[in-house]
Chimera marker file (.cmm) of the C-alpha trace (Angstrom):
<marker_set name="trace">
<marker id="1" x="144.140" y="138.293" z="158.788" r="1" g="1" b="0" radius="0.5"/>
<marker id="2" x="140.521" y="137.917" z="157.741" r="1" g="1" b="0" radius="0.5"/>
<marker id="3" x="141.191" y="140.154" z="154.721" r="1" g="1" b="0" radius="0.5"/>
<marker id="4" x="144.043" y="137.872" z="153.603" r="1" g="1" b="0" radius="0.5"/>
<marker id="5" x="141.869" y="134.755" z="153.898" r="1" g="1" b="0" radius="0.5"/>
<marker id="6" x="139.076" y="136.452" z="151.930" r="1" g="1" b="0" radius="0.5"/>
<marker id="7" x="141.539" y="137.558" z="149.236" r="1" g="1" b="0" radius="0.5"/>
<marker id="8" x="142.972" y="134.022" z="148.935" r="1" g="1" b="0" radius="0.5"/>
<marker id="9" x="139.491" y="132.542" z="148.694" r="1" g="1" b="0" radius="0.5"/>
<marker id="10" x="138.615" y="135.059" z="145.961" r="1" g="1" b="0" radius="0.5"/>
<marker id="11" x="141.779" y="134.199" z="144.019" r="1" g="1" b="0" radius="0.5"/>
<marker id="12" x="141.009" y="130.485" z="144.341" r="1" g="1" b="0" radius="0.5"/>
<marker id="13" x="137.528" y="131.053" z="142.907" r="1" g="1" b="0" radius="0.5"/>
<marker id="14" x="138.977" y="132.931" z="139.936" r="1" g="1" b="0" radius="0.5"/>
<marker id="15" x="141.862" y="130.496" z="139.247" r="1" g="1" b="0" radius="0.5"/>
<marker id="16" x="139.879" y="127.247" z="139.589" r="1" g="1" b="0" radius="0.5"/>
<marker id="17" x="137.480" y="127.829" z="136.647" r="1" g="1" b="0" radius="0.5"/>
<marker id="18" x="140.413" y="128.961" z="134.495" r="1" g="1" b="0" radius="0.5"/>
<marker id="19" x="142.265" y="125.728" z="135.241" r="1" g="1" b="0" radius="0.5"/>
<marker id="20" x="139.226" y="123.657" z="134.278" r="1" g="1" b="0" radius="0.5"/>
<marker id="21" x="138.666" y="125.711" z="131.128" r="1" g="1" b="0" radius="0.5"/>
<marker id="22" x="142.130" y="124.767" z="129.817" r="1" g="1" b="0" radius="0.5"/>
<marker id="23" x="141.551" y="121.057" z="130.437" r="1" g="1" b="0" radius="0.5"/>
<marker id="24" x="140.617" y="119.169" z="127.268" r="1" g="1" b="0" radius="0.5"/>
<marker id="25" x="137.359" y="117.240" z="127.405" r="1" g="1" b="0" radius="0.5"/>
<marker id="26" x="137.929" y="113.532" z="127.894" r="1" g="1" b="0" radius="0.5"/>
<marker id="27" x="136.846" y="111.209" z="125.109" r="1" g="1" b="0" radius="0.5"/>
<marker id="28" x="134.447" y="108.369" z="125.747" r="1" g="1" b="0" radius="0.5"/>
<marker id="29" x="135.622" y="104.827" z="124.943" r="1" g="1" b="0" radius="0.5"/>
<marker id="30" x="133.436" y="104.828" z="121.804" r="1" g="1" b="0" radius="0.5"/>
<marker id="31" x="134.945" y="108.143" z="120.645" r="1" g="1" b="0" radius="0.5"/>
<marker id="32" x="138.453" y="106.752" z="121.182" r="1" g="1" b="0" radius="0.5"/>
<marker id="33" x="137.586" y="103.617" z="119.205" r="1" g="1" b="0" radius="0.5"/>
<marker id="34" x="136.131" y="105.729" z="116.371" r="1" g="1" b="0" radius="0.5"/>
<marker id="35" x="139.304" y="107.854" z="116.287" r="1" g="1" b="0" radius="0.5"/>
<marker id="36" x="141.648" y="104.855" z="116.322" r="1" g="1" b="0" radius="0.5"/>
<marker id="37" x="139.778" y="102.475" z="113.950" r="1" g="1" b="0" radius="0.5"/>
<marker id="38" x="139.333" y="102.464" z="110.204" r="1" g="1" b="0" radius="0.5"/>
<marker id="39" x="137.756" y="99.923" z="107.846" r="1" g="1" b="0" radius="0.5"/>
<marker id="40" x="138.965" y="99.097" z="104.323" r="1" g="1" b="0" radius="0.5"/>
<marker id="41" x="137.435" y="97.169" z="101.422" r="1" g="1" b="0" radius="0.5"/>
<marker id="42" x="140.425" y="94.841" z="101.120" r="1" g="1" b="0" radius="0.5"/>
<marker id="43" x="141.847" y="91.684" z="102.661" r="1" g="1" b="0" radius="0.5"/>
<marker id="44" x="143.558" y="91.408" z="106.021" r="1" g="1" b="0" radius="0.5"/>
<marker id="45" x="146.825" y="90.495" z="104.283" r="1" g="1" b="0" radius="0.5"/>
<marker id="46" x="146.830" y="93.594" z="102.046" r="1" g="1" b="0" radius="0.5"/>
<marker id="47" x="145.905" y="95.875" z="104.956" r="1" g="1" b="0" radius="0.5"/>
<marker id="48" x="148.512" y="94.288" z="107.239" r="1" g="1" b="0" radius="0.5"/>
<marker id="49" x="151.284" y="94.731" z="104.646" r="1" g="1" b="0" radius="0.5"/>
<marker id="50" x="150.162" y="98.328" z="104.030" r="1" g="1" b="0" radius="0.5"/>
<marker id="51" x="150.302" y="99.215" z="107.741" r="1" g="1" b="0" radius="0.5"/>
<marker id="52" x="153.760" y="97.656" z="108.114" r="1" g="1" b="0" radius="0.5"/>
<marker id="53" x="154.959" y="99.560" z="105.045" r="1" g="1" b="0" radius="0.5"/>
<marker id="54" x="153.588" y="102.881" z="106.331" r="1" g="1" b="0" radius="0.5"/>
<marker id="55" x="155.217" y="102.407" z="109.745" r="1" g="1" b="0" radius="0.5"/>
<marker id="56" x="158.559" y="101.739" z="108.056" r="1" g="1" b="0" radius="0.5"/>
<marker id="57" x="158.108" y="104.741" z="105.738" r="1" g="1" b="0" radius="0.5"/>
<marker id="58" x="157.516" y="106.939" z="108.806" r="1" g="1" b="0" radius="0.5"/>
<marker id="59" x="160.776" y="105.741" z="110.389" r="1" g="1" b="0" radius="0.5"/>
<marker id="60" x="159.307" y="103.425" z="113.004" r="1" g="1" b="0" radius="0.5"/>
<marker id="61" x="161.348" y="100.386" z="114.024" r="1" g="1" b="0" radius="0.5"/>
<marker id="62" x="159.215" y="97.249" z="113.995" r="1" g="1" b="0" radius="0.5"/>
<marker id="63" x="159.389" y="95.243" z="117.207" r="1" g="1" b="0" radius="0.5"/>
<marker id="64" x="156.765" y="92.651" z="116.257" r="1" g="1" b="0" radius="0.5"/>
<marker id="65" x="154.582" y="91.945" z="113.220" r="1" g="1" b="0" radius="0.5"/>
<marker id="66" x="152.484" y="88.775" z="113.096" r="1" g="1" b="0" radius="0.5"/>
<marker id="67" x="149.968" y="88.363" z="110.264" r="1" g="1" b="0" radius="0.5"/>
<marker id="68" x="148.158" y="85.458" z="111.949" r="1" g="1" b="0" radius="0.5"/>
<marker id="69" x="147.306" y="87.470" z="115.076" r="1" g="1" b="0" radius="0.5"/>
<marker id="70" x="147.142" y="90.763" z="113.157" r="1" g="1" b="0" radius="0.5"/>
<marker id="71" x="149.253" y="92.501" z="115.800" r="1" g="1" b="0" radius="0.5"/>
<marker id="72" x="152.031" y="95.001" z="114.991" r="1" g="1" b="0" radius="0.5"/>
<marker id="73" x="154.213" y="96.913" z="117.456" r="1" g="1" b="0" radius="0.5"/>
<marker id="74" x="156.708" y="99.601" z="116.495" r="1" g="1" b="0" radius="0.5"/>
<marker id="75" x="158.546" y="102.577" z="117.967" r="1" g="1" b="0" radius="0.5"/>
<marker id="76" x="160.180" y="105.698" z="116.619" r="1" g="1" b="0" radius="0.5"/>
<marker id="77" x="163.871" y="106.310" z="117.338" r="1" g="1" b="0" radius="0.5"/>
<marker id="78" x="164.683" y="107.796" z="120.770" r="1" g="1" b="0" radius="0.5"/>
<marker id="79" x="165.084" y="111.586" z="120.938" r="1" g="1" b="0" radius="0.5"/>
<marker id="80" x="166.362" y="114.005" z="123.547" r="1" g="1" b="0" radius="0.5"/>
<marker id="81" x="163.347" y="115.342" z="125.485" r="1" g="1" b="0" radius="0.5"/>
<marker id="82" x="165.147" y="117.210" z="128.264" r="1" g="1" b="0" radius="0.5"/>
<marker id="83" x="162.961" y="120.139" z="129.267" r="1" g="1" b="0" radius="0.5"/>
<marker id="84" x="164.124" y="123.328" z="130.958" r="1" g="1" b="0" radius="0.5"/>
<marker id="85" x="162.785" y="122.089" z="134.299" r="1" g="1" b="0" radius="0.5"/>
<marker id="86" x="164.547" y="118.721" z="133.827" r="1" g="1" b="0" radius="0.5"/>
<marker id="87" x="167.837" y="120.528" z="133.220" r="1" g="1" b="0" radius="0.5"/>
<marker id="88" x="167.344" y="122.688" z="136.332" r="1" g="1" b="0" radius="0.5"/>
<marker id="89" x="166.853" y="119.512" z="138.367" r="1" g="1" b="0" radius="0.5"/>
<marker id="90" x="170.009" y="117.928" z="136.852" r="1" g="1" b="0" radius="0.5"/>
<marker id="91" x="167.930" y="115.393" z="134.963" r="1" g="1" b="0" radius="0.5"/>
<marker id="92" x="167.998" y="114.169" z="131.383" r="1" g="1" b="0" radius="0.5"/>
<marker id="93" x="164.949" y="113.207" z="129.377" r="1" g="1" b="0" radius="0.5"/>
<marker id="94" x="164.585" y="111.017" z="126.332" r="1" g="1" b="0" radius="0.5"/>
<marker id="95" x="161.608" y="109.525" z="124.622" r="1" g="1" b="0" radius="0.5"/>
<marker id="96" x="159.877" y="108.308" z="121.533" r="1" g="1" b="0" radius="0.5"/>
<marker id="97" x="156.504" y="107.479" z="120.075" r="1" g="1" b="0" radius="0.5"/>
<marker id="98" x="155.241" y="103.915" z="120.281" r="1" g="1" b="0" radius="0.5"/>
<marker id="99" x="152.484" y="102.545" z="118.081" r="1" g="1" b="0" radius="0.5"/>
<marker id="100" x="150.491" y="99.339" z="118.023" r="1" g="1" b="0" radius="0.5"/>
<marker id="101" x="148.135" y="98.140" z="115.329" r="1" g="1" b="0" radius="0.5"/>
<marker id="102" x="145.589" y="95.366" z="115.287" r="1" g="1" b="0" radius="0.5"/>
<marker id="103" x="144.400" y="94.219" z="111.850" r="1" g="1" b="0" radius="0.5"/>
<marker id="104" x="141.411" y="91.895" z="111.539" r="1" g="1" b="0" radius="0.5"/>
<marker id="105" x="139.272" y="90.451" z="108.760" r="1" g="1" b="0" radius="0.5"/>
<marker id="106" x="135.643" y="91.514" z="109.087" r="1" g="1" b="0" radius="0.5"/>
<marker id="107" x="132.573" y="89.568" z="107.915" r="1" g="1" b="0" radius="0.5"/>
<marker id="108" x="131.643" y="90.528" z="104.378" r="1" g="1" b="0" radius="0.5"/>
<marker id="109" x="135.181" y="90.867" z="103.030" r="1" g="1" b="0" radius="0.5"/>
<marker id="110" x="136.332" y="94.132" z="104.603" r="1" g="1" b="0" radius="0.5"/>
<marker id="111" x="139.312" y="94.442" z="106.936" r="1" g="1" b="0" radius="0.5"/>
<marker id="112" x="139.678" y="96.771" z="109.918" r="1" g="1" b="0" radius="0.5"/>
<marker id="113" x="142.727" y="98.238" z="111.624" r="1" g="1" b="0" radius="0.5"/>
<marker id="114" x="142.967" y="99.932" z="115.003" r="1" g="1" b="0" radius="0.5"/>
<marker id="115" x="145.996" y="102.085" z="115.762" r="1" g="1" b="0" radius="0.5"/>
<marker id="116" x="147.194" y="103.281" z="119.153" r="1" g="1" b="0" radius="0.5"/>
<marker id="117" x="149.884" y="105.993" z="119.360" r="1" g="1" b="0" radius="0.5"/>
<marker id="118" x="151.604" y="106.707" z="122.699" r="1" g="1" b="0" radius="0.5"/>
<marker id="119" x="154.243" y="109.318" z="123.587" r="1" g="1" b="0" radius="0.5"/>
<marker id="120" x="156.856" y="107.901" z="125.935" r="1" g="1" b="0" radius="0.5"/>
<marker id="121" x="159.292" y="109.919" z="128.066" r="1" g="1" b="0" radius="0.5"/>
<marker id="122" x="162.079" y="108.548" z="130.263" r="1" g="1" b="0" radius="0.5"/>
<marker id="123" x="163.804" y="110.778" z="132.817" r="1" g="1" b="0" radius="0.5"/>
<marker id="124" x="167.062" y="109.885" z="134.524" r="1" g="1" b="0" radius="0.5"/>
<marker id="125" x="168.662" y="111.950" z="137.226" r="1" g="1" b="0" radius="0.5"/>
<marker id="126" x="171.469" y="112.011" z="139.694" r="1" g="1" b="0" radius="0.5"/>
<marker id="127" x="172.158" y="108.976" z="141.873" r="1" g="1" b="0" radius="0.5"/>
<marker id="128" x="170.535" y="106.534" z="139.459" r="1" g="1" b="0" radius="0.5"/>
<marker id="129" x="166.971" y="107.780" z="139.823" r="1" g="1" b="0" radius="0.5"/>
<marker id="130" x="164.746" y="107.256" z="136.809" r="1" g="1" b="0" radius="0.5"/>
<marker id="131" x="161.113" y="107.448" z="135.846" r="1" g="1" b="0" radius="0.5"/>
<marker id="132" x="159.016" y="106.823" z="132.766" r="1" g="1" b="0" radius="0.5"/>
<marker id="133" x="155.754" y="108.296" z="131.566" r="1" g="1" b="0" radius="0.5"/>
<marker id="134" x="153.507" y="107.152" z="128.703" r="1" g="1" b="0" radius="0.5"/>
<marker id="135" x="150.746" y="109.429" z="127.402" r="1" g="1" b="0" radius="0.5"/>
<marker id="136" x="148.198" y="108.230" z="124.844" r="1" g="1" b="0" radius="0.5"/>
<marker id="137" x="147.844" y="110.445" z="121.772" r="1" g="1" b="0" radius="0.5"/>
<marker id="138" x="144.253" y="111.390" z="120.965" r="1" g="1" b="0" radius="0.5"/>
<marker id="139" x="145.074" y="114.088" z="118.419" r="1" g="1" b="0" radius="0.5"/>
<marker id="140" x="142.808" y="113.804" z="115.359" r="1" g="1" b="0" radius="0.5"/>
<marker id="141" x="145.533" y="115.218" z="113.074" r="1" g="1" b="0" radius="0.5"/>
<marker id="142" x="147.912" y="112.370" z="114.000" r="1" g="1" b="0" radius="0.5"/>
<marker id="143" x="145.341" y="109.715" z="113.174" r="1" g="1" b="0" radius="0.5"/>
<marker id="144" x="144.108" y="111.483" z="109.999" r="1" g="1" b="0" radius="0.5"/>
<marker id="145" x="147.694" y="111.597" z="108.721" r="1" g="1" b="0" radius="0.5"/>
<marker id="146" x="148.112" y="107.876" z="109.433" r="1" g="1" b="0" radius="0.5"/>
<marker id="147" x="144.790" y="107.015" z="107.737" r="1" g="1" b="0" radius="0.5"/>
<marker id="148" x="145.728" y="109.053" z="104.646" r="1" g="1" b="0" radius="0.5"/>
<marker id="149" x="149.047" y="107.220" z="104.319" r="1" g="1" b="0" radius="0.5"/>
<marker id="150" x="147.440" y="103.803" z="104.874" r="1" g="1" b="0" radius="0.5"/>
<marker id="151" x="144.696" y="104.662" z="102.319" r="1" g="1" b="0" radius="0.5"/>
<marker id="152" x="147.428" y="105.412" z="99.794" r="1" g="1" b="0" radius="0.5"/>
<marker id="153" x="149.355" y="102.215" z="100.573" r="1" g="1" b="0" radius="0.5"/>
<marker id="154" x="146.213" y="100.042" z="100.303" r="1" g="1" b="0" radius="0.5"/>
<marker id="155" x="145.293" y="101.708" z="97.009" r="1" g="1" b="0" radius="0.5"/>
<marker id="156" x="148.799" y="101.173" z="95.625" r="1" g="1" b="0" radius="0.5"/>
<marker id="157" x="148.907" y="97.513" z="96.672" r="1" g="1" b="0" radius="0.5"/>
<marker id="158" x="145.410" y="96.820" z="95.338" r="1" g="1" b="0" radius="0.5"/>
<marker id="159" x="146.039" y="98.613" z="92.023" r="1" g="1" b="0" radius="0.5"/>
<marker id="160" x="149.405" y="96.880" z="91.573" r="1" g="1" b="0" radius="0.5"/>
<marker id="161" x="147.858" y="93.468" z="92.248" r="1" g="1" b="0" radius="0.5"/>
<marker id="162" x="145.052" y="94.124" z="89.729" r="1" g="1" b="0" radius="0.5"/>
<marker id="163" x="147.534" y="95.119" z="86.999" r="1" g="1" b="0" radius="0.5"/>
<marker id="164" x="149.942" y="92.266" z="87.756" r="1" g="1" b="0" radius="0.5"/>
<marker id="165" x="147.313" y="89.535" z="87.311" r="1" g="1" b="0" radius="0.5"/>
<marker id="166" x="145.834" y="89.375" z="83.787" r="1" g="1" b="0" radius="0.5"/>
<marker id="167" x="142.080" y="88.846" z="83.577" r="1" g="1" b="0" radius="0.5"/>
<marker id="168" x="142.425" y="85.755" z="81.362" r="1" g="1" b="0" radius="0.5"/>
<marker id="169" x="145.648" y="83.825" z="81.147" r="1" g="1" b="0" radius="0.5"/>
<marker id="170" x="147.167" y="83.765" z="77.679" r="1" g="1" b="0" radius="0.5"/>
<marker id="171" x="148.398" y="80.349" z="76.530" r="1" g="1" b="0" radius="0.5"/>
<marker id="172" x="149.478" y="78.911" z="73.206" r="1" g="1" b="0" radius="0.5"/>
<marker id="173" x="146.117" y="77.100" z="72.940" r="1" g="1" b="0" radius="0.5"/>
<marker id="174" x="144.094" y="80.341" z="73.347" r="1" g="1" b="0" radius="0.5"/>
<marker id="175" x="146.234" y="82.147" z="70.766" r="1" g="1" b="0" radius="0.5"/>
<marker id="176" x="145.811" y="79.298" z="68.235" r="1" g="1" b="0" radius="0.5"/>
<marker id="177" x="142.046" y="79.079" z="68.870" r="1" g="1" b="0" radius="0.5"/>
<marker id="178" x="141.390" y="82.826" z="68.543" r="1" g="1" b="0" radius="0.5"/>
<marker id="179" x="139.830" y="84.010" z="65.255" r="1" g="1" b="0" radius="0.5"/>
<marker id="180" x="142.192" y="86.022" z="63.066" r="1" g="1" b="0" radius="0.5"/>
<link id1="1" id2="2" r="1" g="1" b="0" radius="0.2"/>
<link id1="2" id2="3" r="1" g="1" b="0" radius="0.2"/>
<link id1="3" id2="4" r="1" g="1" b="0" radius="0.2"/>
<link id1="4" id2="5" r="1" g="1" b="0" radius="0.2"/>
<link id1="5" id2="6" r="1" g="1" b="0" radius="0.2"/>
<link id1="6" id2="7" r="1" g="1" b="0" radius="0.2"/>
<link id1="7" id2="8" r="1" g="1" b="0" radius="0.2"/>
<link id1="8" id2="9" r="1" g="1" b="0" radius="0.2"/>
<link id1="9" id2="10" r="1" g="1" b="0" radius="0.2"/>
<link id1="10" id2="11" r="1" g="1" b="0" radius="0.2"/>
<link id1="11" id2="12" r="1" g="1" b="0" radius="0.2"/>
<link id1="12" id2="13" r="1" g="1" b="0" radius="0.2"/>
<link id1="13" id2="14" r="1" g="1" b="0" radius="0.2"/>
<link id1="14" id2="15" r="1" g="1" b="0" radius="0.2"/>
<link id1="15" id2="16" r="1" g="1" b="0" radius="0.2"/>
<link id1="16" id2="17" r="1" g="1" b="0" radius="0.2"/>
<link id1="17" id2="18" r="1" g="1" b="0" radius="0.2"/>
<link id1="18" id2="19" r="1" g="1" b="0" radius="0.2"/>
<link id1="19" id2="20" r="1" g="1" b="0" radius="0.2"/>
<link id1="20" id2="21" r="1" g="1" b="0" radius="0.2"/>
<link id1="21" id2="22" r="1" g="1" b="0" radius="0.2"/>
<link id1="22" id2="23" r="1" g="1" b="0" radius="0.2"/>
<link id1="23" id2="24" r="1" g="1" b="0" radius="0.2"/>
<link id1="24" id2="25" r="1" g="1" b="0" radius="0.2"/>
<link id1="25" id2="26" r="1" g="1" b="0" radius="0.2"/>
<link id1="26" id2="27" r="1" g="1" b="0" radius="0.2"/>
<link id1="27" id2="28" r="1" g="1" b="0" radius="0.2"/>
<link id1="28" id2="29" r="1" g="1" b="0" radius="0.2"/>
<link id1="29" id2="30" r="1" g="1" b="0" radius="0.2"/>
<link id1="30" id2="31" r="1" g="1" b="0" radius="0.2"/>
<link id1="31" id2="32" r="1" g="1" b="0" radius="0.2"/>
<link id1="32" id2="33" r="1" g="1" b="0" radius="0.2"/>
<link id1="33" id2="34" r="1" g="1" b="0" radius="0.2"/>
<link id1="34" id2="35" r="1" g="1" b="0" radius="0.2"/>
<link id1="35" id2="36" r="1" g="1" b="0" radius="0.2"/>
<link id1="36" id2="37" r="1" g="1" b="0" radius="0.2"/>
<link id1="37" id2="38" r="1" g="1" b="0" radius="0.2"/>
<link id1="38" id2="39" r="1" g="1" b="0" radius="0.2"/>
<link id1="39" id2="40" r="1" g="1" b="0" radius="0.2"/>
<link id1="40" id2="41" r="1" g="1" b="0" radius="0.2"/>
<link id1="41" id2="42" r="1" g="1" b="0" radius="0.2"/>
<link id1="42" id2="43" r="1" g="1" b="0" radius="0.2"/>
<link id1="43" id2="44" r="1" g="1" b="0" radius="0.2"/>
<link id1="44" id2="45" r="1" g="1" b="0" radius="0.2"/>
<link id1="45" id2="46" r="1" g="1" b="0" radius="0.2"/>
<link id1="46" id2="47" r="1" g="1" b="0" radius="0.2"/>
<link id1="47" id2="48" r="1" g="1" b="0" radius="0.2"/>
<link id1="48" id2="49" r="1" g="1" b="0" radius="0.2"/>
<link id1="49" id2="50" r="1" g="1" b="0" radius="0.2"/>
<link id1="50" id2="51" r="1" g="1" b="0" radius="0.2"/>
<link id1="51" id2="52" r="1" g="1" b="0" radius="0.2"/>
<link id1="52" id2="53" r="1" g="1" b="0" radius="0.2"/>
<link id1="53" id2="54" r="1" g="1" b="0" radius="0.2"/>
<link id1="54" id2="55" r="1" g="1" b="0" radius="0.2"/>
<link id1="55" id2="56" r="1" g="1" b="0" radius="0.2"/>
<link id1="56" id2="57" r="1" g="1" b="0" radius="0.2"/>
<link id1="57" id2="58" r="1" g="1" b="0" radius="0.2"/>
<link id1="58" id2="59" r="1" g="1" b="0" radius="0.2"/>
<link id1="59" id2="60" r="1" g="1" b="0" radius="0.2"/>
<link id1="60" id2="61" r="1" g="1" b="0" radius="0.2"/>
<link id1="61" id2="62" r="1" g="1" b="0" radius="0.2"/>
<link id1="62" id2="63" r="1" g="1" b="0" radius="0.2"/>
<link id1="63" id2="64" r="1" g="1" b="0" radius="0.2"/>
<link id1="64" id2="65" r="1" g="1" b="0" radius="0.2"/>
<link id1="65" id2="66" r="1" g="1" b="0" radius="0.2"/>
<link id1="66" id2="67" r="1" g="1" b="0" radius="0.2"/>
<link id1="67" id2="68" r="1" g="1" b="0" radius="0.2"/>
<link id1="68" id2="69" r="1" g="1" b="0" radius="0.2"/>
<link id1="69" id2="70" r="1" g="1" b="0" radius="0.2"/>
<link id1="70" id2="71" r="1" g="1" b="0" radius="0.2"/>
<link id1="71" id2="72" r="1" g="1" b="0" radius="0.2"/>
<link id1="72" id2="73" r="1" g="1" b="0" radius="0.2"/>
<link id1="73" id2="74" r="1" g="1" b="0" radius="0.2"/>
<link id1="74" id2="75" r="1" g="1" b="0" radius="0.2"/>
<link id1="75" id2="76" r="1" g="1" b="0" radius="0.2"/>
<link id1="76" id2="77" r="1" g="1" b="0" radius="0.2"/>
<link id1="77" id2="78" r="1" g="1" b="0" radius="0.2"/>
<link id1="78" id2="79" r="1" g="1" b="0" radius="0.2"/>
<link id1="79" id2="80" r="1" g="1" b="0" radius="0.2"/>
<link id1="80" id2="81" r="1" g="1" b="0" radius="0.2"/>
<link id1="81" id2="82" r="1" g="1" b="0" radius="0.2"/>
<link id1="82" id2="83" r="1" g="1" b="0" radius="0.2"/>
<link id1="83" id2="84" r="1" g="1" b="0" radius="0.2"/>
<link id1="84" id2="85" r="1" g="1" b="0" radius="0.2"/>
<link id1="85" id2="86" r="1" g="1" b="0" radius="0.2"/>
<link id1="86" id2="87" r="1" g="1" b="0" radius="0.2"/>
<link id1="87" id2="88" r="1" g="1" b="0" radius="0.2"/>
<link id1="88" id2="89" r="1" g="1" b="0" radius="0.2"/>
<link id1="89" id2="90" r="1" g="1" b="0" radius="0.2"/>
<link id1="90" id2="91" r="1" g="1" b="0" radius="0.2"/>
<link id1="91" id2="92" r="1" g="1" b="0" radius="0.2"/>
<link id1="92" id2="93" r="1" g="1" b="0" radius="0.2"/>
<link id1="93" id2="94" r="1" g="1" b="0" radius="0.2"/>
<link id1="94" id2="95" r="1" g="1" b="0" radius="0.2"/>
<link id1="95" id2="96" r="1" g="1" b="0" radius="0.2"/>
<link id1="96" id2="97" r="1" g="1" b="0" radius="0.2"/>
<link id1="97" id2="98" r="1" g="1" b="0" radius="0.2"/>
<link id1="98" id2="99" r="1" g="1" b="0" radius="0.2"/>
<link id1="99" id2="100" r="1" g="1" b="0" radius="0.2"/>
<link id1="100" id2="101" r="1" g="1" b="0" radius="0.2"/>
<link id1="101" id2="102" r="1" g="1" b="0" radius="0.2"/>
<link id1="102" id2="103" r="1" g="1" b="0" radius="0.2"/>
<link id1="103" id2="104" r="1" g="1" b="0" radius="0.2"/>
<link id1="104" id2="105" r="1" g="1" b="0" radius="0.2"/>
<link id1="105" id2="106" r="1" g="1" b="0" radius="0.2"/>
<link id1="106" id2="107" r="1" g="1" b="0" radius="0.2"/>
<link id1="107" id2="108" r="1" g="1" b="0" radius="0.2"/>
<link id1="108" id2="109" r="1" g="1" b="0" radius="0.2"/>
<link id1="109" id2="110" r="1" g="1" b="0" radius="0.2"/>
<link id1="110" id2="111" r="1" g="1" b="0" radius="0.2"/>
<link id1="111" id2="112" r="1" g="1" b="0" radius="0.2"/>
<link id1="112" id2="113" r="1" g="1" b="0" radius="0.2"/>
<link id1="113" id2="114" r="1" g="1" b="0" radius="0.2"/>
<link id1="114" id2="115" r="1" g="1" b="0" radius="0.2"/>
<link id1="115" id2="116" r="1" g="1" b="0" radius="0.2"/>
<link id1="116" id2="117" r="1" g="1" b="0" radius="0.2"/>
<link id1="117" id2="118" r="1" g="1" b="0" radius="0.2"/>
<link id1="118" id2="119" r="1" g="1" b="0" radius="0.2"/>
<link id1="119" id2="120" r="1" g="1" b="0" radius="0.2"/>
<link id1="120" id2="121" r="1" g="1" b="0" radius="0.2"/>
<link id1="121" id2="122" r="1" g="1" b="0" radius="0.2"/>
<link id1="122" id2="123" r="1" g="1" b="0" radius="0.2"/>
<link id1="123" id2="124" r="1" g="1" b="0" radius="0.2"/>
<link id1="124" id2="125" r="1" g="1" b="0" radius="0.2"/>
<link id1="125" id2="126" r="1" g="1" b="0" radius="0.2"/>
<link id1="126" id2="127" r="1" g="1" b="0" radius="0.2"/>
<link id1="127" id2="128" r="1" g="1" b="0" radius="0.2"/>
<link id1="128" id2="129" r="1" g="1" b="0" radius="0.2"/>
<link id1="129" id2="130" r="1" g="1" b="0" radius="0.2"/>
<link id1="130" id2="131" r="1" g="1" b="0" radius="0.2"/>
<link id1="131" id2="132" r="1" g="1" b="0" radius="0.2"/>
<link id1="132" id2="133" r="1" g="1" b="0" radius="0.2"/>
<link id1="133" id2="134" r="1" g="1" b="0" radius="0.2"/>
<link id1="134" id2="135" r="1" g="1" b="0" radius="0.2"/>
<link id1="135" id2="136" r="1" g="1" b="0" radius="0.2"/>
<link id1="136" id2="137" r="1" g="1" b="0" radius="0.2"/>
<link id1="137" id2="138" r="1" g="1" b="0" radius="0.2"/>
<link id1="138" id2="139" r="1" g="1" b="0" radius="0.2"/>
<link id1="139" id2="140" r="1" g="1" b="0" radius="0.2"/>
<link id1="140" id2="141" r="1" g="1" b="0" radius="0.2"/>
<link id1="141" id2="142" r="1" g="1" b="0" radius="0.2"/>
<link id1="142" id2="143" r="1" g="1" b="0" radius="0.2"/>
<link id1="143" id2="144" r="1" g="1" b="0" radius="0.2"/>
<link id1="144" id2="145" r="1" g="1" b="0" radius="0.2"/>
<link id1="145" id2="146" r="1" g="1" b="0" radius="0.2"/>
<link id1="146" id2="147" r="1" g="1" b="0" radius="0.2"/>
<link id1="147" id2="148" r="1" g="1" b="0" radius="0.2"/>
<link id1="148" id2="149" r="1" g="1" b="0" radius="0.2"/>
<link id1="149" id2="150" r="1" g="1" b="0" radius="0.2"/>
<link id1="150" id2="151" r="1" g="1" b="0" radius="0.2"/>
<link id1="151" id2="152" r="1" g="1" b="0" radius="0.2"/>
<link id1="152" id2="153" r="1" g="1" b="0" radius="0.2"/>
<link id1="153" id2="154" r="1" g="1" b="0" radius="0.2"/>
<link id1="154" id2="155" r="1" g="1" b="0" radius="0.2"/>
<link id1="155" id2="156" r="1" g="1" b="0" radius="0.2"/>
<link id1="156" id2="157" r="1" g="1" b="0" radius="0.2"/>
<link id1="157" id2="158" r="1" g="1" b="0" radius="0.2"/>
<link id1="158" id2="159" r="1" g="1" b="0" radius="0.2"/>
<link id1="159" id2="160" r="1" g="1" b="0" radius="0.2"/>
<link id1="160" id2="161" r="1" g="1" b="0" radius="0.2"/>
<link id1="161" id2="162" r="1" g="1" b="0" radius="0.2"/>
<link id1="162" id2="163" r="1" g="1" b="0" radius="0.2"/>
<link id1="163" id2="164" r="1" g="1" b="0" radius="0.2"/>
<link id1="164" id2="165" r="1" g="1" b="0" radius="0.2"/>
<link id1="165" id2="166" r="1" g="1" b="0" radius="0.2"/>
<link id1="166" id2="167" r="1" g="1" b="0" radius="0.2"/>
<link id1="167" id2="168" r="1" g="1" b="0" radius="0.2"/>
<link id1="168" id2="169" r="1" g="1" b="0" radius="0.2"/>
<link id1="169" id2="170" r="1" g="1" b="0" radius="0.2"/>
<link id1="170" id2="171" r="1" g="1" b="0" radius="0.2"/>
<link id1="171" id2="172" r="1" g="1" b="0" radius="0.2"/>
<link id1="172" id2="173" r="1" g="1" b="0" radius="0.2"/>
<link id1="173" id2="174" r="1" g="1" b="0" radius="0.2"/>
<link id1="174" id2="175" r="1" g="1" b="0" radius="0.2"/>
<link id1="175" id2="176" r="1" g="1" b="0" radius="0.2"/>
<link id1="176" id2="177" r="1" g="1" b="0" radius="0.2"/>
<link id1="177" id2="178" r="1" g="1" b="0" radius="0.2"/>
<link id1="178" id2="179" r="1" g="1" b="0" radius="0.2"/>
<link id1="179" id2="180" r="1" g="1" b="0" radius="0.2"/>
</marker_set>
């Protein structure tokens, strides 16, 4: 019996470090804010419209978008997320990705946006049981992709606005007064 207890203790010592080694390091609040925030040399209105446009381009359904508060909420369409273990337990899973954005005007003319992506999974089983789980997304690739698309949208809106507004308005008086 003592040999079995010693063997189990040895296995526990070997398995425990392996379990901790697989665990991702947790981000500090400042690291999360740095990942989720980006500043642009544009107005709040241009940045807000760009974020809304990007969310729509990515297939998100807007739930709320208020320029005055700068707050945007959206969600991707629901998908089947039934795992093998869910199926074995006679359960069905579905879920989507939710995103919120907060756009604010900064002192000095710049505007800042903070995004927050969350994976959501709903599980329903026999006899009306259900549960839901939301997991924040802290993947740098997800945020880099979003920033690249927002950069492009801001650039397009800013360039279009600059071309659409002539530097000096042309009127009949300025044409008549110009030297020939």
